[in-house]
C-alpha positions as CSV (number, residue, x, y, z in Angstrom):
1,M,137.6,90.3,118.0
2,Q,137.0,87.1,115.9
3,H,135.3,84.3,117.6
4,D,136.1,80.4,117.1
5,I,132.2,79.6,116.8
6,I,129.2,81.8,116.1
7,G,125.9,80.5,116.8
8,I,122.5,80.6,114.9
9,N,121.2,82.9,117.6
10,G,124.2,85.6,117.7
11,S,126.0,83.9,120.4
12,Y,129.6,82.8,120.3
13,A,132.3,80.6,121.7
14,D,135.9,80.8,121.8
15,I,138.2,77.3,122.1
16,H,140.9,77.3,124.7
17,G,144.4,76.5,123.0
18,G,145.6,73.7,125.5
19,I,144.4,70.1,126.0
20,E,144.5,68.6,129.4
21,K,146.0,65.0,129.2
22,H,144.8,62.4,131.8
23,T,146.5,59.4,133.1
24,D,144.0,56.9,131.7
25,G,144.7,58.1,128.0
26,S,142.0,60.3,127.8
27,F,142.2,64.3,127.3
28,T,139.8,67.2,127.6
29,M,139.2,70.0,125.6
30,Y,137.8,73.3,126.7
31,A,136.0,76.4,125.3
32,T,134.2,79.5,126.6
33,I,130.8,80.3,125.6
34,Q,129.8,83.8,125.7
35,D,132.8,84.5,128.1
36,D,131.2,83.0,131.0
37,V,129.9,79.5,130.2
38,L,132.7,76.8,130.5
39,F,132.3,73.9,127.9
40,H,134.3,71.1,127.9
41,Q,134.5,67.3,126.5
42,K,136.6,64.3,127.4
43,Y,137.6,62.2,124.7
44,F,139.0,58.4,124.6
45,Y,140.5,56.5,121.9
46,Y,140.5,59.4,119.5
47,T,143.6,61.4,117.7
48,I,143.6,64.9,118.6
49,A,142.7,65.8,115.1
50,E,139.4,63.3,115.4
51,A,138.8,64.9,118.8
52,R,139.2,68.4,117.6
53,K,136.6,67.9,114.9
54,L,134.0,66.3,117.2
55,F,134.8,69.0,119.6
56,K,134.0,71.6,117.2
57,E,130.9,70.0,116.3
58,A,129.5,69.6,119.8
59,L,130.6,73.2,120.6
60,Q,128.7,74.5,117.7
61,E,125.6,72.7,118.7
62,E,125.9,73.9,122.2
63,T,126.7,77.6,121.3
64,N,123.1,77.4,119.0
65,R,121.2,77.0,122.0
66,Y,122.3,80.4,123.4
67,F,121.1,83.8,122.5
68,L,123.3,86.7,122.9
69,G,123.0,89.0,126.0
70,V,120.7,86.6,127.5
């Protein structure tokens, strides 16, 4: 299986396909790190394309903090 993000210490993350929209106009994106750590970010005043780029960057930084198998 190919993962969406690979961390510098061998960990990995997979981005969930959907986006949760909120009544205040914001939306939340989700991913899972190493199959069991839920990662999410809420975005206001961004297009989905802008938020997706920011989300991938934030997810990469977070995934880099994990070690595979730990």
